[in-house]
C-alpha positions in Angstrom: -2.3 8.1 3.7 -1.6 10.0 7.2 -1.2 8.0 10.0 -3.1 8.1 13.5 -2.6 6.5 16.9 -4.5 6.5 20.5 -3.5 5.2 23.0 -5.2 4.9 26.8 -3.6 3.1 29.4 -1.2 2.4 32.0 2.1 3.0 29.9 4.2 6.2 29.0 1.7 8.0 27.0 4.5 9.9 25.2 6.4 6.8 24.2 3.7 4.7 23.1 2.4 7.6 20.8 5.8 7.7 19.6 6.2 4.1 18.7 3.2 3.8 17.2 4.1 7.0 14.7 7.2 5.3 14.0 5.2 2.0 13.3 3.6 3.6 10.6 5.7 6.8 9.5 5.3 4.9 6.0 1.7 6.2 5.9 3.4 9.9 5.2 6.6 11.5 6.6 5.5 15.5 6.1 5.6 16.1 9.7 3.9 14.8 13.1 2.8 15.7 16.6 1.0 14.6 19.2 -1.7 15.9 21.9 -1.9 14.8 25.6 -4.1 15.7 28.2 -1.6 16.5 30.8 -4.2 16.2 34.1 -4.8 20.0 33.4 -5.1 20.5 30.0 -4.9 19.6 26.4 -0.8 20.1 25.0 -0.2 19.7 21.5 3.6 19.2 20.3 4.2 19.2 16.7 6.8 19.4 14.3 7.0 19.9 10.2 9.1 16.7 8.6 10.6 12.9 9.7 9.4 12.0 13.2 13.2 12.5 14.4 12.0 16.2 14.3 8.9 15.6 16.9 11.3 13.4 19.3 13.7 16.6 19.5 11.3 18.7 20.4 10.3 16.3 22.9 13.5 16.2 24.6 13.8 17.4 28.1 10.0 17.8 28.3 8.5 16.2 31.5 5.0 15.9 29.3 2.6 13.1 30.4 -0.2 12.0 30.9 -3.5 9.4 30.9 -4.4 9.4 27.4 -3.0 11.1 23.6 -3.2 10.8 20.3 -0.8 10.9 17.4 -0.5 11.7 13.5 2.4 11.5 10.9 0.6 13.5 7.7 0.8 13.1 3.8 -0.1 16.5 3.1 -2.8 16.6 0.7 -4.1 20.4 2.0 -1.4 22.6 2.9 2.5 22.7 2.6 4.1 20.9 4.9 4.9 23.2 8.3 4.2 23.5 11.5 1.4 25.1 11.3 -0.1 22.6 8.9 1.1 19.5 11.2 -1.5 17.6 13.1 -2.7 17.8 16.2 -5.2 20.5 15.7 -6.4 22.0 18.9 -10.0 24.3 19.2 -9.7 27.6 19.9 -11.1 27.2 23.4 -9.0 24.4 24.1 -11.2 21.7 24.5 -10.9 19.6 21.8 -7.7 18.0 19.7 -8.1 16.4 16.6 -6.1 13.8 14.3 -7.4 12.9 11.2 -6.7 10.6 8.2 -8.9 11.5 4.9 -10.0 14.7 2.9 -12.9 17.0 4.5 -14.9 17.6 1.0 -16.5 20.6 2.1 -14.0 22.2 4.8 -14.0 26.1 2.8 -17.9 25.8 3.4 -17.8 24.8 6.9 -14.5 27.0 7.7 -16.4 30.5 6.1 -19.0 29.6 8.7 -16.5 28.9 11.7 -15.3 32.4 10.4 -18.4 34.3 10.8 -18.4 33.0 14.2 -15.0 34.5 15.0 -13.4 31.4 15.2 -9.6 31.9 13.5 -8.1 29.2 11.6 -4.3 28.6 11.9 -3.8 26.4 9.0 -4.4 26.2 5.4 -5.5 22.2 5.7 -9.5 20.8 5.8 -8.3 19.0 9.0 -8.6 22.1 11.3 -12.5 22.9 10.7 -13.0 19.5 12.8 -11.8 20.4 16.0 -13.3 23.5 16.0 -16.6 22.2 14.9 -17.0 20.1 17.5 -15.9 22.4 20.3 -19.0 24.6 19.0 -21.5 21.5 19.3 -20.4 20.9 22.9 -23.1 21.0 25.2 -21.9 19.2 27.7 -21.4 15.8 26.3 -18.5 14.5 24.7 -19.8 11.7 22.2 -22.9 14.3 21.0 -20.9 17.1 20.2 -18.7 14.2 18.1 -21.4 13.0 16.4 -23.1 16.4 15.8 -20.0 17.3 14.4 -19.1 14.7 11.7 -22.6 14.8 10.6 -21.5 17.8 8.8 -18.8 16.9 7.4 -18.6 15.5 3.5 -15.8 13.3 2.6 -13.6 10.7 4.1 -12.2 10.4 7.8 -10.6 8.3 10.7 -10.2 10.4 13.4 -8.5 10.1 17.0 -10.3 12.6 19.4 -8.9 14.4 22.9 -11.4 16.2 25.1 -10.3 18.1 28.2 -13.8 18.0 28.9 -13.8 14.1 29.7 -9.9 13.3 30.7 -8.7 10.0 30.4 -10.9 9.4 27.4 -10.1 8.7 24.1 -12.7 8.7 21.2 -12.4 6.9 17.6 -14.6 7.3 14.7 -14.1 6.2 11.0 -16.1 6.7 7.5 -14.3 5.4 4.5 -10.8 5.7 5.9 -9.7 2.9 8.3 -9.5 2.4 12.2 -8.3 -0.3 14.3 -8.8 -0.8 18.1 -6.6 -2.7 19.9 -6.8 -4.1 22.9 -2.9 -4.7 25.0 -1.8 -5.7 28.5 -1.4 -2.0 29.3 -4.7 -0.1 27.6 -6.4 0.6 24.9 -5.0 1.5 21.7 -6.6 3.5 18.0 -4.2 2.8 14.9 -4.9 3.4 10.8 -3.9 -0.2 10.8 -2.5 -3.3 12.6 1.2 -2.2 11.7 1.9 1.0 13.9 0.7 -1.1 17.3 1.5 -4.9 16.0 4.1 -5.4 19.0 2.1 -3.6 21.8 -1.8 -5.3 21.2 -3.0 -8.9 21.4 -6.3 -8.1 19.7 -7.8 -6.1 17.4 -10.9 -5.1 16.1 -11.6 -2.9 13.1 -14.2 -0.2 13.1 -16.5 0.0 10.1 -18.4 3.2 8.9 -20.4 5.2 11.0 -19.0 3.9 14.3 -17.6 5.3 17.0 -15.6 3.7 20.0 -14.8 5.6 23.4 -11.4 4.1 25.2 -10.4 4.2 28.6 -7.9 2.3 30.8 -10.4 0.5 32.2 -11.9 -0.5 28.7 -14.1 0.7 25.9 -17.0 1.1 24.4 -18.5 1.0 20.9 -21.4 3.1 19.7 -23.0 2.9 16.1 -24.0 6.0 14.1 -27.1 5.7 15.7 -25.5 6.0 18.8 -26.5 2.8 19.8 -24.1 0.8 21.8 -22.6 -2.0 20.5 -20.4 -5.5 21.2 -17.0 -4.8 20.4 -15.6 -8.5 19.2 -11.5 -8.2 19.3 -9.9 -10.9 17.2 -6.6 -12.3 16.9 -4.5 -11.0 13.9 -2.5 -13.4 12.3 0.6 -11.7 10.8 4.1 -12.1 10.1 6.3 -10.0 11.7 8.3 -7.7 9.3 12.4 -8.2 9.7 13.8 -4.9 9.6 16.8 -3.4 8.0 19.8 -3.1 10.3 19.8 0.7 9.7 17.4 3.2 8.5 17.0 3.3 4.8 17.6 -0.8 4.7 13.6 -1.8 5.0 13.0 -2.1 1.0 16.2 -4.3 1.0 15.4 -6.6 3.9 11.8 -6.9 2.2 13.3 -7.8 -0.9 15.5 -10.3 1.2 12.0 -12.2 2.5 10.7 -12.8 -0.9 11.8 -16.4 -1.0 10.3 -17.2 2.1 6.8 -15.3 1.5 7.2 -17.4 -1.5 7.4 -20.2 0.3 4.7 -19.3 2.6 2.2 -17.9 -0.1 2.5 -21.2 -2.2 1.6 -23.3 0.8 -1.3 -21.6 2.3 -2.9 -21.2 -0.9 -6.9 -22.2 -0.4 -6.9 -24.6 -3.5 -10.2 -26.3 -3.0 -12.0 -22.8 -2.2 -10.5 -21.7 -5.4 -11.1 -24.5 -7.8 -14.8 -24.6 -6.1 -15.1 -20.8 -7.1 -13.8 -21.3 -10.8 -16.0 -24.4 -11.5 -19.3 -21.8 -11.6 -19.9 -20.5 -15.1 -18.3 -17.3 -15.2 -18.7 -15.0 -18.2 -16.5 -11.7 -16.9 -13.0 -12.3 -15.2 -12.2 -8.1 -13.9 -8.7 -7.6 -12.0 -8.8 -4.1 -10.4 -6.0 -2.9 -8.6 -3.8 0.7 -8.2 -0.2 0.7 -8.7 2.0 -2.3 -8.1 -1.4 -4.3 -7.7 -2.6 -3.6 -11.3 0.2 -4.6 -12.3 0.0 -7.6 -11.0 -3.5 -8.0 -12.8 -2.0 -7.3 -16.2 0.6 -10.3 -15.4 -2.7 -12.4 -14.9 -4.4 -11.5 -18.1 -1.9 -12.3 -20.1 -1.4 -15.5 -18.1 -5.6 -16.4 -18.4 -5.2 -16.1 -22.1 -2.0 -18.2 -22.3 -2.9 -21.1 -20.6 -6.8 -20.8 -19.8 -7.7 -19.7 -23.2 -10.1 -16.9 -21.5 -10.0 -12.8 -21.7 -9.9 -10.8 -19.1 -9.8 -7.3 -18.3 -7.7 -5.6 -15.9 -8.8 -2.1 -15.3 -7.2 0.4 -12.9 -9.5 0.8 -9.8 -9.6 4.7 -10.3 -10.2 4.9 -13.6 -13.0 2.0 -13.0 -14.9 4.6 -11.4 -15.1 6.9 -14.5 -17.6 5.4 -16.1 -20.2 2.6 -15.9 -19.6 -0.4 -15.2 -20.1 -3.5 -17.1 -20.5 -5.7 -14.2 -23.3 -8.3 -13.8 -24.0 -11.8 -11.7 -22.0 -13.7 -13.7 -19.1 -11.2 -13.2 -15.7 -12.0 -11.1 -14.0 -9.5 -9.7 -10.1 -10.1 -8.4 -9.6 -7.3 -6.7 -5.4 -7.0 -5.7 -4.3 -4.6 -2.5 -1.6 -4.8 0.0 -3.2 -3.1 2.5 -6.6 -3.6 1.5 -7.6 0.1 2.4 -6.5 2.0 -0.7 -9.7 4.3 -1.3 -10.2 4.1 -5.2 -9.7 0.1 -4.9 -12.7 -0.4 -2.1 -14.7 2.0 -4.0 -14.1 -0.1 -7.2 -15.0 -3.3 -5.0 -18.3 -1.7 -3.6 -19.7 -0.7 -7.5 -18.9 -4.2 -8.9 -20.7 -5.8 -5.6 -23.7 -3.0 -6.0 -24.3 -4.4 -9.5 -24.6 -8.0 -8.7 -20.6 -9.1 -9.3 -18.8 -11.2 -6.7 -15.6 -10.4 -5.0 -12.3 -12.4 -4.7 -9.5 -10.5 -3.2 -5.4 -10.9 -3.0 -4.6 -8.6 0.3 -2.0 -9.2 2.9 -4.2 -8.1 5.6 -7.1 -9.8 7.3 -8.4 -7.4 9.1 -8.3 -4.7 5.8 -11.9 -3.4 4.8 -11.4 -5.1 1.5 -11.0 -8.8 3.0 -14.1 -8.3 5.3 -16.4 -7.1 2.4 -14.7 -9.6 0.2 -16.7 -13.0 -0.9 -13.7 -14.8 -1.3 -10.3 -14.3 0.1 -6.8 -15.2 -0.6 -4.7 -13.5 1.8 -0.8 -13.3 1.2 1.9 -14.1 3.8 4.3 -11.6 3.1 4.3 -10.2 6.9 4.1 -6.2 7.2 5.6 -4.3 3.9 7.2 -1.2 5.6 8.8 -0.1 2.6 6.9 2.3 0.7 7.5 0.3 -2.9 5.9 -2.6 -3.2 8.4 -5.6 -3.4 7.3 -8.9 -1.6 3.6 -7.8 -1.7 3.9 -7.7 -5.7 5.6 -10.7 -6.2 3.3 -12.6 -3.7 0.2 -10.8 -5.7 1.2 -12.6 -9.3 2.5 -15.7 -7.6 -1.2 -16.4 -5.7 -2.9 -15.5 -9.6 -0.5 -18.1 -11.1 -1.5 -20.8 -9.3 -5.0 -19.4 -9.4 -4.5 -19.4 -13.6 -3.2 -22.6 -12.9 -6.7 -24.0 -11.2 -8.1 -22.9 -13.7 -6.4 -23.8 -16.9 -7.1 -27.8 -15.2 -10.7 -27.1 -14.5 -11.0 -26.0 -18.0 -9.2 -28.9 -19.4 -6.7 -26.8 -21.5 -3.8 -27.7 -20.6 -2.2 -31.9 -20.4 -2.0 -33.0 -16.8 1.5 -34.0 -17.0 1.9 -30.1 -17.5 -0.1 -29.0 -15.4 2.2 -30.9 -13.2 5.3 -29.4 -14.3 4.1 -26.1 -14.0 3.1 -26.5 -10.3 6.7 -28.0 -9.5 8.2 -25.2 -11.4 5.9 -22.5 -9.0 6.7 -24.8 -6.2 10.9 -24.7 -6.6 10.6 -20.2 -7.5 11.9 -19.4 -3.9 14.6 -21.3 -4.3 15.5 -19.7 -7.5 14.1 -15.9 -6.0 16.9 -16.7 -3.5 18.9 -17.2 -6.0 18.5 -14.0 -7.4 19.0 -11.8 -3.9 21.9 -13.9 -3.1 23.6 -11.8 -5.9 22.6 -8.7 -5.3 26.2 -7.1 -5.2 26.2 -7.2 -9.1 23.8 -4.4 -9.4 25.9 -1.9 -7.4 28.1 -1.4 -10.9 25.0 -0.8 -12.7 23.2 1.5 -10.7 26.1 3.9 -10.7 26.4 4.0 -14.6 21.6 4.7 -14.3 22.5 7.4 -11.6 23.3 9.8 -14.1 20.9 8.3 -16.7 18.8 11.1 -19.0 15.9 8.9 -19.3 15.3 4.6 -18.4 12.7 3.1 -20.7 11.8 -0.5 -19.8 10.6 -2.7 -22.7 9.3 -6.2 -23.2 6.7 -8.4 -24.9 3.8 -10.0 -23.6 4.2 -11.0 -19.6 7.5 -9.1 -20.0 5.7 -5.8 -20.7 3.7 -6.7 -17.9 6.8 -7.0 -15.4 8.6 -3.7 -17.9 5.7 -2.0 -16.2 6.3 -2.5 -12.5 10.0 -2.5 -13.0 9.6 1.1 -14.1 7.7 2.2 -11.7 10.0 0.9 -9.3 13.0 3.1 -10.5 10.9 6.4 -10.7 9.2 6.0 -6.8 12.7 5.2 -5.6 15.4 7.2 -7.8 13.2 9.8 -9.4 14.7 8.9 -12.4 12.9 9.5 -15.5 11.1 6.0 -16.5 8.3 5.1 -18.4 7.5 1.4 -19.6 6.5 0.4 -23.4 5.6 -2.3 -25.2 8.6 -3.2 -27.5 6.8 -3.5 -30.4 5.6 0.2 -30.2 8.8 1.9 -30.6 8.6 2.6 -33.8 5.5 4.7 -33.0 7.2 7.7 -31.3 9.3 6.6 -28.3 12.3 5.7 -30.4 13.0 9.3 -31.2 13.7 9.4 -27.6 16.6 7.0 -27.6 20.3 8.3 -27.6 23.6 8.4 -26.1 22.5 9.2 -22.4 19.4 6.9 -22.1 19.0 3.5 -21.4 17.1 0.5 -22.1 15.9 -2.4 -20.0 14.9 -5.1 -22.1 13.0 -7.6 -20.1 13.3 -10.5 -22.9 12.6 -14.2 -21.0 10.8 -15.8 -23.8 12.7 -18.1 -26.2 9.8 -17.8 -28.7 10.2 -13.8 -28.9 14.3 -14.0 -29.3 14.4 -12.3 -33.0 12.1 -10.0 -31.9 14.0 -8.7 -28.7 17.3 -8.6 -30.7 15.9 -6.5 -32.9 15.1 -4.4 -29.9 18.2 -4.2 -29.0 20.0 -3.5 -32.2 17.3 -0.5 -32.9 18.4 1.1 -29.5 21.9 0.4 -29.2 22.5 1.9 -33.0 21.1 4.9 -31.9 23.1 5.3 -28.8 20.8 4.5 -26.2 22.5 2.0 -24.1 20.8 -2.0 -23.5 20.4 -3.6 -20.4 18.9 -7.1 -21.0 17.3 -9.4 -17.8 16.9 -12.6 -19.5 18.1 -16.2 -18.5 21.5 -17.1 -19.3 20.6 -19.2 -22.4 19.0 -16.1 -24.0 21.7 -13.4 -22.3 24.5 -15.1 -24.1 22.4 -15.1 -27.7 21.9 -11.6 -27.1 25.6 -10.5 -27.1 25.2 -7.4 -24.8 27.4 -5.8 -22.4 25.3 -5.1 -19.9 23.1 -8.3 -18.5 21.1 -9.4 -15.6 20.6 -13.1 -16.0 17.9 -15.1 -14.0 17.4 -18.2 -13.2 16.2 -20.8 -15.8 12.3 -20.9 -15.5 9.4 -21.0 -18.0 8.7 -17.7 -19.0 4.9 -18.0 -17.7 6.6 -17.5 -13.7 9.8 -15.5 -15.0 7.5 -12.0 -14.1 8.5 -13.0 -10.5 11.9 -13.5 -10.9 12.5 -10.1 -13.5 10.5 -8.2 -10.1 13.0 -9.2 -7.8 15.7 -8.2 -10.5 14.7 -4.6 -11.4 13.5 -4.2 -7.9 17.3 -4.4 -6.9 18.6 -2.4 -9.8 15.9 0.5 -8.4 17.0 -0.1 -4.8 20.6 0.4 -5.5 20.0 3.2 -7.9 18.2 5.3 -5.4 21.7 4.8 -2.9 24.0 5.7 -5.9 21.6 9.0 -6.2 21.6 9.5 -2.6 17.5 9.1 -2.1 16.0 7.1 0.8 14.7 4.1 -1.4 12.2 3.4 2.0 10.5 6.9 2.0 10.3 8.3 -1.6 9.4 11.7 -1.5 5.7 12.8 -2.2 4.5 9.0 -1.8 2.7 7.5 1.2 2.4 3.3 1.9 -1.4 3.3 1.8 -3.5 5.6 -0.2 -6.8 5.8 1.5 -7.9 8.8 -0.3 -9.2 9.2 -4.0 
C-alpha cells in the first residue's frame, strides 16, 4: 500500500519527487523519503510522519541531481520511525531502493546478509533488497537487480538507483502495481497514475517480472528473461479530481462530486456489451470485492434477487481465497475495485480465471491490473479518488451494478417493460437527487456534535437497507474512530439488544415502505432501552416514525435508495470525524490502495 515514485529528466528532481509523493500520500503516511544521485553519490533524506516533515528536512538544502526515487510508507514491518522509512541505502552506498509490497522470506535473507557482515539499520523487510543488489553487483546493474529479485518471495514493486550507473532509474514489479510515465521533461515511475497524472501525457503499466530502465533520453523494457521488449505507451483518460480548498477537505470534495460521477456513469454504461454478456446461459453469478466494494456487491446481490429472480453469491475476496472455490466455465464473476490493484481481489480474480470462470470488472482505473486481466469491463467515471475512505467510487459501483441488474431483468423477462422503463428513468434522475442531499450537508453538523461523544453507534436495516447500513458503519469507524457495527434489524433480539443503553446511538436505515411496521418496532425496541435512534428515510416515512432525529432522503424507489442513503451516511461520518478532531482524509492505520494481502 506504500507509494513509490521515480524520475529522471530535465526537471528539478527533488520538486518532481515531492509532487509525486503528495499525489501518492493516500497510499500511506507513516513516513516518506527520497534518494537522489547528486553527481557524486547517492543522497538519502527521509523522515517519519507526513510528507510535510520531509519537506521541512529539505528546506535550505541544495540537493539536486539527474535522477531520483521517493517513497511514502504504510507500515507493515517495523514501526513508523526515521530508521524504518524508505529509501534504503546499501552498506557500500551503491544502491538505493524503495519498495511497495512484502518480502515473505526477509528474515532468512537478513540472516544470510548478517552472516556476511552486513549490518541492518532498520526493522523492515525492505532493507534487505538494497543489500542483496549490492552483493550481486559484478559490473552490470541490470544483472544485479535480476539476480537479487530472483531470491525474493512475496510481492514487490521497486524503484532502484545505483551510484554505479548515474542518470538511470530502474523499476521492476511482481504482484504490486507499477506504472511508467512519459512526460515532456522526462520519464517517471509511480505506483499508480494519480501520483504523476499532471506530469505525464502517456503511461505504460508494467507486467509481472518486467524491468524498465529509464534515462532522460528514453525507456527500455526487459522481460523476466532479460530480453528487450517493446514499451507501449497509452493515454490514460481520467477525470480530474477536484481537490478541497484546504487540507482535510478531499473527502468532502469527493462527496460533492458524486452527482457528476453518477451522470457520467449513467451516460457511459456499456449497455449493449452487457446485454450481450448477460444473454449467455450463466449458471452462477459471483460478486467479489473487499471493504466498500464488497458492500456494493451485497446491494447487487439483493437487487438480483428482487428484480431478476436470480440468486448470486457475494464474497469477501480475502475469504474467497481461504477455501477451494466453487467456480466453473459457466461462472460469471463480477469483481469490484476502485483502484484495480487490491491484492486480495486480484488473487481472487486469478483463481476464478484459473478454473475457467469469466471476469467482469467494475473499476475506476483503466490502466489497472484488474482491468487488464478481465474479459469484460465497466469503467466507472469518478476521476481520481484521493481520500482514503471510498465515497464517490462506492456510489458509482452501486449505480453500475443496478444498471447491470435492470438489463438482466429485462433479458430474463422478470418485469414488465413499462416497469423497466420507469426504473431506468428513476435511475437517470438519481444524480439530481444526490445533488439535493449534498446541498443540505449543513444539517449533519448538529447530529455530528451529538455523535462525537457516543459510546457506540449501531447501523440497522433490513434487505437492501442492511447492505447500505454496513457501508455506513464502515465509513463512521474509518474516519471518526467511533466504535460502530452494522446488524440486520431482525437480529437485535439475538444478542445486540443487550448493548442498547443511554449513550448508544442506533442509525436505522428505513427506506422501504413495505417494511414500515418492522422498522417502527426496531425504533421502539432501542428507544425504550435508552439508546437514541436516528432514522434515514424519505420524508413520507420519517413523518410516520415520529422520531426527534432524522436524515430525510429524496423520494425514490427503495431499490435505488442505497446510493442516496450512502451519501447521507458519508456526510454524517465526515462531520463526525471533524467534530472529533480527526482527519477524515488520512485515517490512522489505513491507506487507500491495499496492495498487500
